[in-house]
N, C-alpha and C positions, 0 to 999 in steps of 0.2 A: 638233293636240289636246293634245299633252304641253306645248306652250308655254303654252297657255291654262290648263292645270291647274296648272303651276308658277306662273304669275302669281298665280291665284286662292289657292294655298297661301301665297305670301308675304304677299298682302294680308290673309289670315286671321290670319297669324302677327303681323302688325304691329298689327292690330286688338287681338288677345289681349295683346300686350305693352303697348299703350297702357292697357287696361283693368286689367293687373295694375299698372302705374305708379300710375294713380289710385287703386286701391285701398290700395296701399302709402302714397301721400301721404296719404289720408284717415286710415288706421290710425294714423300717427305723429302727424299734427295732433291727433288725439283724446288721444294719450298726453301731448303737451306741454300740451294745454288741460286736462287732468285735474290734472297736477301744478300748473300754475298757478292752478287753483281751489282746490287743497288747502292749498297752502304759504302760510303767513303770514310766513315769514322769507325774504328775498331770497337770503341765503347758501345756505340749505338749497334753494333753488329751483334756483339755479345747480348745485349738487351734483347734484341729481336730474336736471336737463337732461343734465348730463355722463354720467350713468350710462347714460342712454338712447343717447347718442352712441357709447358704448364697446360697444353691441351690434352696430354696423355696421361697415363695412370701415375699419380703422384709418388707411390711408393717404389715403383719400378722404373722411374724415369729421373735423369739427372743431367746437370751440365758442369762442366769443370774446365777451368783455365789451367791447362797442364804446365804449360810454361809460358813466359813472355821473356824471351832470352835475347841477349846482346849478340848480334852477328856482324858487328862492326860498323864503324863510320855514322854512328848516329842512328843505325837501323836495327830493328828487332824482329824475331820471329815468334808468333804467337801460334800455339796449338790449343783450340778450343774442342773438346769432346763432349758430345750430346748422346745419351742413350735413351731410347724411348722403348717404354713397355718391356724393359729387361731383355730386349731381343735385338734391336738395332743400335749400331754404334755410327755416328756420323762425325767426321774429323774436319774441322774448318782450320785450314793452314793459311796464315797471314804473313805477309812482309809488310811492316809498318814503319814510317818515319814520323815520330811524335806519335799522334793518334791517327794519322792519315793511312789508309790502306793503299799500298803500292801493288800488292798482288794477294789474290785470294783464291783458294782452291778448296774443293770438297771432295773428301774421300769416304769410302764406306768400308766397314769391316765389322764382322759379327762380335757381340758384346763378350768380353772376356777372353778373346783371342789376342795373345800378345803380338802376333805378327799376322799379316794379311794371308788368307789361304789362297791358293791358286785360283778358285773361282772369284774371290774378291778382288785379286789383282787383275784379272781379265775383265771384270766388270767396270773396275776403275778406269782401266784403259779406254774403254769404250765410252764410258760416261764423262770423264773428267775434261771439263772445259774451263780452264782458270780465267779470271779475270786479271788482266794486266795493264797497269798504268805504264805504258811504255816509256814516256819521258823519265818518270821518277826510278823505275827499274834500271834502265840504261845509265842514268846518273850513279846509282848505286854500283853497278858493274863497273863502271869506269874507275871509280875511287877503289873497288876492290881489286880489279885486274891490275891497277898500278902498284898497289902494295904487294899483292901476292905474285907479280910477275907471270900472270895468267891470262888465258883468253876466253873466260867463261861468256857465255852466250845466254840470251833469255831461255832458250830451250833447256840448257845445262842448270840454270836457276831452277826452272820449274821441276825438272826430274830430281834434283837434289832435295829441294823442299818437300817433295811429295813423298820422299823416302821416310815414312813414319813408321819406324820399327823399334823394338827394344834391342838394345845392343848389349853384349856381354863378352868378356874375356874368359871367365869361368862361371859355370852355372850348372845347377842340379845337385843331386846327391853326390856327395864326396868332391864336389866342385871340379868336375873334369874340364878340361880347356874346350872352348867353344870351337866351332867350325871356322868362325872368322879369325879367332886368335891363331888357329893351326895355319890359316892362310897367311897371316902376317908373319909367322914364324918362318914359313916357306919363302916369302919374300925376303926376309932379312938373310936367310941362309944363302940365297942366290945373289944377294946384295942388288936387288932390283929396285934402285932408288928411283926410277922412272915411274914406276907403278905407286910407290909409297908417295911420291910427290904429287901425282894425279889425286890421291886420297887427301894430302895436305891442304890444297887449294880448294877442296870441295866446299859448297856452301852448306852442307849437311854437317851439323857440329859433331855428331856421333863418328861420322867417317873421319873427321878431322883428329878425333880422339884416338882412333886406330892408328892413324899415320904417326901421331906424336909418340905412341907406344913403340911403333916400329923404328922410328928414328932413334929412340933412346937405346934400342936394342943395337941398332948399327954402330952407335957410339961407344956402347961397351965392347963391341968388336974391333974397335979401333979404326973405323971408317970416318974419314974427314968429311964433315958437313959443310956445305958452302954457306958463305955469309949470309946470302938471302935467306936460305933455308933456316939457318940458326936464328935469324932476326924474327921470322914467322913463328918458330917453335917456341921463342921466349914470350912472344906476343900471345900465343894460344894459352901457354902455361899460365899467363897472369890474367887472362880476360875473365876467368870466373863464369865460364858458360855453362848454363844449366844442361844437363843430358838426360835423355829418356833411356834409362838402363835397367838392368835386371840384377838385383842383389848387390848393387854397389860395387860392381866389379872394376870401375874406373877409379876407385879410391887410390889416391896417390899420383895420379896422373894429372888431373886437375885439382886445384885446391878443395880441401875438404869442405869449405863453406860455399863451395859453388854448384857441383852437380846435384841433382835430385838424387835422393836415396830411395829408390823405388825398390823394395824388397818383394814385389809380386813375383812369384814363381812363373815360369813359362807353363 
């Protein structure tokens, strides 16, 4: 009987702790979402996120500007990651023009996880309510669509910017080809230019890098590239956009002084 009672007590304790963690996660998510909705300055938003971080355990909490990268036409994408108590990761994703925030989104992921788990993805879909300066974002999309000969919408931009993952062509022990790289190889073998072009015009820089890799494979196979796409490929290769990647897999795709060399293993 004592054993059964002890087991029940432990289970109840674990359930209570899990509920407390979920409540804590939700509370801080709302705090980050509130400052993201309020601030028009990217610099002030970073400062306020840092202030929240300082209320947690100093040893296990941190804030980092992962990148402030060029996404064309005078606009940049920022990714600010905040870890609280070594358990919670909050990602503030911004589209900025100078210091003005045009788009802000808060995503959640567990610390140390290179890609969102299914639970995190589902939770982010339910929670995520980006703040969008419609006038500025539409101005950006007009410039971008004209250059890329694309039809990107605000919804497309939101989905592309929220796609925060580590990307790789080869990763792990013995550097096997990644699933995404195999997918690109399959598109190249089928000469599926339509799907590669959809990736080429993505707002997500990592997706564009995959497309650049695929187009180069197509050229090696003798496929003629349109003048429009070749112009875009040349532009991307020279833009020196920072990438969130694993083990420097994109070396040689973008200039070596451009991409982030993140050697953290998955």
